[in-house]
BAVOGU-362031 format. One line per 10 residues: their letters; for each residue x, y, z of C-alpha. Coordinates in Angstrom, 2 decimals, always signed. Each point is the difference from the previous one (the first is absolute). Layout:
BEGIN
A	X/Y/Z ~ ...
This chain:
BEGIN
MSQPSKFAGL	+22.54/+30.86/+14.46 ~ -2.13/-3.06/-0.67 ~ -0.65/-1.15/-3.54 ~ -3.54/-0.75/-1.15 ~ -1.03/-3.62/-0.39 ~ +0.49/-1.50/-3.45 ~ -3.77/-0.63/-0.02 ~ -1.00/+3.54/+1.01 ~ -0.58/+1.02/-3.62 ~ -2.56/-2.78/-0.47
FEERHQDETR	-2.08/+1.17/+2.93 ~ +0.18/+3.65/-1.07 ~ -1.07/-0.84/-3.56 ~ -3.00/-1.99/+1.23 ~ -1.02/+2.79/+2.39 ~ +0.21/+2.55/-2.83 ~ -2.22/-2.17/-2.24 ~ -2.63/-0.25/+2.76 ~ +0.14/+3.76/+0.60 ~ -0.49/+0.74/-3.72
ARGRNEEITI	-2.99/-2.35/-0.10 ~ -1.61/+1.76/+2.97 ~ +0.50/+3.38/-1.67 ~ -2.05/-1.09/-3.04 ~ -2.98/-1.13/+2.13 ~ +0.36/-3.54/-1.30 ~ -0.20/-3.22/+1.88 ~ +3.29/-0.99/+1.48 ~ +1.21/-3.29/-1.38 ~ +3.07/-1.48/+1.55
AKIPGRPRGK	+2.32/-1.45/-2.63 ~ +0.53/-3.73/+0.14 ~ +3.10/-0.67/+2.02 ~ +2.43/-2.23/-1.84 ~ +0.65/-3.33/+1.63 ~ -0.72/-3.65/-0.20 ~ -3.07/-1.08/-1.95 ~ -2.90/-1.49/+1.91 ~ +0.49/-3.67/+0.69 ~ -2.15/-3.09/+0.16
RSNPEFKPRT	-0.93/+0.57/+3.65 ~ -1.94/+3.12/-0.96 ~ -1.67/-1.73/-2.98 ~ -3.43/-1.36/+0.99 ~ +0.36/-2.93/-2.45 ~ +2.82/-1.42/+2.11 ~ -0.39/-1.39/+3.52 ~ +2.71/-1.58/+2.13 ~ -0.14/-3.80/+0.19 ~ +1.86/-2.54/+2.05
VLMRDQLHLE	+1.39/-3.05/-1.74 ~ +2.23/-2.77/+1.27 ~ +3.04/-0.81/-2.10 ~ +3.35/-1.60/+0.57 ~ +2.75/+2.40/+1.07 ~ +2.42/-1.20/-2.66 ~ -2.61/+0.44/-2.76 ~ -0.70/+3.57/+1.18 ~ +3.72/+0.87/+0.22 ~ +0.79/-1.36/-3.46
ATDILRHQKN	-2.99/+1.70/-1.63 ~ +0.67/+3.40/+1.58 ~ +3.70/-0.26/-0.86 ~ -0.77/-0.69/-3.67 ~ -2.58/+2.80/-0.14 ~ +2.40/+2.45/+1.62 ~ +2.55/-0.55/-2.77 ~ -2.49/+0.42/-2.84 ~ -0.46/+3.45/-1.49 ~ -3.76/-0.11/-0.59
GQDLSDLINK	-0.90/+1.18/+3.53 ~ -2.22/-3.01/+0.68 ~ -0.39/-0.98/+3.64 ~ -1.18/-3.23/+1.56 ~ -3.64/+1.09/+0.20 ~ +0.02/+0.86/-3.74 ~ +1.43/-3.44/-0.79 ~ -2.54/-1.78/+2.20 ~ -2.88/+1.96/-1.57 ~ +1.21/-0.81/-3.51
LLEKWIKGQK	+0.43/-3.72/+0.78 ~ -3.42/-0.25/+1.67 ~ -1.69/+1.78/-2.92 ~ +1.62/-2.47/-2.43 ~ -1.02/-2.96/+2.19 ~ -3.63/+1.22/+0.27 ~ -0.18/+0.52/-3.76 ~ +1.22/-3.59/-0.50 ~ -2.55/-1.36/+2.45 ~ -2.87/+1.71/-1.82
A	+1.04/-1.38/-3.39
């Protein structure tokens, strides 16, 4: 006798919720599926850019960022540094 999948209950619960919603003549709204938050690639304010930098500089910067606990990545650091530089140029 085969055992049900450990995820079977999740699918059944979701199906029951959809069935109940149909029975009330309401619009069916699918619950937001948990997962990773949307990233920068899906944000229209961000566009991919190509920059040239020395390999060693890139390796050292990403290594330092990886060990920090603030979740900052290289693009965040570059944005912050460029914003600071632009502000200084305008002053």
